[in-house]
N, C-alpha and C positions, 0 to 999 in steps of 0.2 A: 506494500500500500504507498504509493506515495503519498508525502504531507502534505498539507492544504490549508486552506482558511472558509471556515464556512461562513454565514453570515446573512443572516436570516432577520432583521431590527423588525420588518414588516408586524404590526399589531391587526390577529384574525380574530374580525368578530362573528361566527358558520355560526344558521342557523335559521330555525323561522321564525321570520322579525326583526330582524334585524335590523332592519337600514331604517322602520324607525326612529331607532335612534342616533339614528345623525349628525341631528339639530347639538342632539347634546353633547355626541363626542367628540365634535366640532370645538363645541365655547369649550369643552373638557383643557384644551388646549389651547384658548385665547386667542385664538383667528374672528375675527368681525368682518370682514371682511373676503368673501373669494371668486374661483370661479364657476360656474359651473359648463363643463360640458359635458354635452353629448350626442345622438345619433341623428336620426332625423325625424322620423315624428313615435315611432312606436313607444317611446316612454310616456309621451301624451298620451296613446293610445287605451295604452294597457291602465293606464295614473298612477303611472310612479310616477311623475313625473312633480305630480299636485300633488303626492303623498310626499314628497324629499322637501318644497319649496317650506308646504302648511312644518316640517320640525325644521327648518334653515329659519323661518319666518319667529316663529314663536318663537324660536332662540335667542333674538336678538342681532342675525347675520342675514349683514347683506352681501344679495347676491350677482353678480355682473354674469350675464354670459354668452356662452357660444353655441350655439349648439349646430349640427349639421356635418358634425363629421361623417367621412365617407368612410367604408371598410378600405385596407391599403391607404389608410392618415397619408393625406396632403402634404404638397411642403409649404404651401401654399397658404390655407388652414392651418397649420403653425406661424406662422409668419402673420397673418393677422392677429391672430392671438397673443399672441405675443405683444404686441402694439397696443391693445387693448388693454394686456394684463400690468401693462408698466404706467397709462393712461388715468388706469385706475388704479394705482397703488395696490392691485390685488395681493393677496399674504397665504395665499394657496390656492390650489387646481382640484376643486373636486372631480375626479369621472362617473359619471353614471356611463353602463354600458360595458362593451367584450371590452380586446384587446384593441382594437384601432384608436379607442375611444383616451386610453387609458393610457397609450403608446404614444397618440395628439398633447391631452394633460402630461406624458412627461418629458416631451421634448418646449411644449409651451414655460414648462417652469425653469426648462435651463437658459431658454430666450430668454424671460423677462426679468435675469439679472446677469449677465452677462452681455459687456458692449463686443459681441460678433453675429454674426449670422447664424442661425441656429444650422445649417448646412452644414460648415467646417466644421462640426464636431464627429459627424458620422464620415465624413470625408480626408482628417486627420488634420486640415489644417488648425482649429485651438481645442486647448484642452477648458474646458470651464472647473470655477474656481466657488463658484456656489448652486443653489441652488432651492427656486422654492419647493416648500412641502410636496406634496400630491397623498389625495387621497381613492378612494372607486366607492363603490358597489357596484361590483359581477353584477350583468346581465348575462353573460354565453360565456359558458366555460367552454375555455378552449389555451387557450391563447400562454396563458402563466404567467401575464405582464404583472397583474397583481401582488405577485412576490417575485418578482425578479428584478436582475438590475440592467432591464435590459430593451429598447424601443427600437421599433423598424419605422421609418415614414418615408412618402415616395416623394420623385422631386418628375413631376407630371410636366417638364419643359426637356427632361434631356429623357426621358422612360428608368428611371433606374432609385431602384429602391435600395437602400443604406441600413442597413440597423448598425447601433451602440451602443453601450455598457457601460458603464459608471453607477458606482453606490450609489449616490444620490441620488439618484433619478428612483428610488425603490418606494415605494409607498410607506406616509407613517405609521396609517390603517387601512386596509380590507371589508370591506362590507361585504360576508358571502353569503348568501339567503337561495338557496335551491332553487326551494318557491318561485323564484325572478325566471327561472328557465324556463318555466315551464307553457309557455307560449312561443318557444321557438320550433321553427321547421323542424324535416325529419332532416334535410338536407343541413341545414346547420349547424343541427346537432352531431351529424357525421363526418360532416367539415370540422367539430372542435375534441372532436372522437379520435382523428386520427391526427389533429394537432398535440396534442397531450401524449398521444404515444411516440411519436415522432420523435419528439423531445425529450421522452424516457429512453428511446431510442438510442438515439445520435449518445450519447452519456454510453449507455452500453456497449455500442462497438466502436470500443477506443483502440488506436495504436501501442497500450499499454496492457502490462502484468492483470489477472482476472483479479477482480476484488468483491470475497466471494460475500464480504456479507454486503455492501450496495449492489451485488448482483442481484440481491433476495429481493432486496427493496426496491430495485426498480423491472423483475420479473411481476414482483405480487402488483404493482399497478397496477401494470399492462394487461395478467389476468382480471382483477378486479374493473378497470374503466373496462376492456374487452367484454368481457360477460354484464356491464352494466347497460352498456351500447348498446347488447338484444334485447335485452327487457325494454330497452327506449324505444326500438322502433316499434312494438306490440302495446307499451302504456306508455305514450308521454312523460304524464304524473307521475307516475312514479317516484315517489319524496326519497329511500333510499340508493336508487339508481343514477339519480340526480345527483343526488346530494354526492359519491363517490365517487360521480365525475369530476362536482367542481374543484373537489379537493385536491383531484386526482394530475385535477389541471396544475393550481396552485402549487402542488409537490415536486411533479414535471418540472416546475422550471425555475427551482429555486434553488439550486441548485444541489439539493440533498444528494438526488441519484449518480450525479456527478465527484461524490468526495472520495479521494482515492487516487485519482485520475487525469488524466485532462482531457478534449475534446474539439470539432471542430463547428459541430454543427456542419458536417458537408453540405446533405440532403438540401436541410434548409437556406444555403449558400446559392443550387441552385433553384434550387423553388423561388427563390427572392427575385432572380433575374424572368425567370417567366410571367412571374408576374407583376413584377417589373413592367414589362415591356409590357404586355396585353392586361390593365389593371383589372378585367371582370374577372379574371381567374380569380374564383374565392383559395384561398393558403390553406387551409385541411385538401383544397379539389385535388390542390397542385403538388401537394407530400402525397399522397393518395396514387400519386401514377407515377410516382418519381423514387421514392422508397427499394417495392420491389424490384425498377429497375438500377439500382444503385446497390443492390442487396447481388441479384446475378453476376452485378460485373464485377463482385470485390473478393465474395465467400470466397474460395479459393486461395486467398489467401490469410487465409482462417480459418479452417473449416470447421474445429472444432467447438470453433465460438459459435458462430450460427447453428452446431450442429447441439448448442445448450441448449440456444436460445427454440428450437423447436421443437425438443424438450420440452425443457419449462415453463411455459407461454403456449405452447399451440399441443400438446399433449402428444406432441408424434412417437411413437412406438416404432422405432428400428433402429438394427445394432449397429449399421453401415454409416460411419461418419458424414461424406459428403452429398447420401441418399435421405438424407433426417435432415440433413442445410439445406438440400433443395427442396423438398417437402416444405419444414419453416415458412421460407420465403412464397413457398405455393398457394397455403394455408392462409399468411397475409391479407395478398392479396383477394384473396378468394372472400374474407372478411372483408375487405374496404367493400369492396364489388355487392356484399350481401347489405350493406348501408347502406347502399346507393350512392357509393361515390365511383368516379370515371377509370377504368382502368388503364386508360389508353391517350399518349398525345392528341392522337387525330379528336378525339371527343371534344375539345376545344378546338376543332375550329384552326388548325394550326397545320402553318404546312411547312415539309421540309427542308424547304430555304430559310428560314429562319434558323437554323441552328446554331450557324455558322454568327448572328445577333446573340443568337444566348449565352454563347460561349464567350463571347466577346464582354458580353456585359455583369459576366460569371467572375472573373476571370481580372476586370477591373483593364479591360484594352491588354491583355498576357501578360501584366504584372503581377499576379501573381499566380501561386497555386497554390489547392488545395490539400493539403490534410489532411487524411484516410489512410488505408489499410494500402493503399493504388494512387499513388500523387497526381490529383487535378489538374491537365493544366487540358489548352479551346480542344485538344485535336479528342481528350477521351473523354471529357465533359459531352462531347458531341456526340459520342461510341452509347454512352449511358442513352443519350436522349433518342440514339434510332434504334436499340429495347423497348423503349416503352411508347411508341409510335405507333 
């Protein structure tokens, strides 16, 4: 086991009706002027907006609203939110939504108190000196941003999606009420399940020696979320299944499943290029297509690892390691299809002529190679894209 630093300062308020406490919680920290970020109309249609505003108003908290965060949050929106936050002397950002809203809020929190453009952070041109506190009420279990130190933003001028990580961006507190996810469509639920599993698997398939305890934590998350996903396809309002998926979202991306080893989130890097170039593609859907293809491309570099994954997570009964490994990858792909995810790039109406551009985006114009079992350059990324076409 390698040395590691495990840091999870976010206070999690988990369970039924916890969102009703939001005003009281914020007041306890001493903040009286906040920015509220959310998506389009879903929180208003569901009544969550009114509930949140009522709690904030009762506790004397002034609210500056910034609604309209889109999936794959946009840099242009964040830049406007930064301007509004500065003009109104906002003290903290409250995100009500899923990963996109939380990520937008994190970038806003950085931009509001640092004297540079927020795009300078993910592109490495600047390092933040401080950050406004961020909190969230989670409505989509998927990205894990409610407990992670990272965020992703899309620059539509460049069709470029970039992630950035800094512990200052971690949520001060996260309110996680599984009931708030009851109204999600099966497709949204499935996208979230894939994202949670991918966050876990990205830390499971690493270049470092196996760490048995961390392995078994990851395997337990994968099995529990997988099984809960099956339940939710039949009964979207099963509280225990929703709770499993929501908590899985948080602990799959807060560093726990990576303790004792390092990771590069290789498949996520390829998917960021995909959904950065094609904004209509949901992140989880892209991962569902790419992860099995990446696994098929690299599994021979660590057959025993993939065989363990197959036996412990997918209940494969096969003595031969290579046959077990392949069967595990196939069962993963079949599961993604079962919950309604696409299985091929052509399902997104993408032509093979796009592969050069996607590989270029993923490698930053050939300037980087992604570390994994096989170091991925532009040509190897195109090989993976061909497998899942």
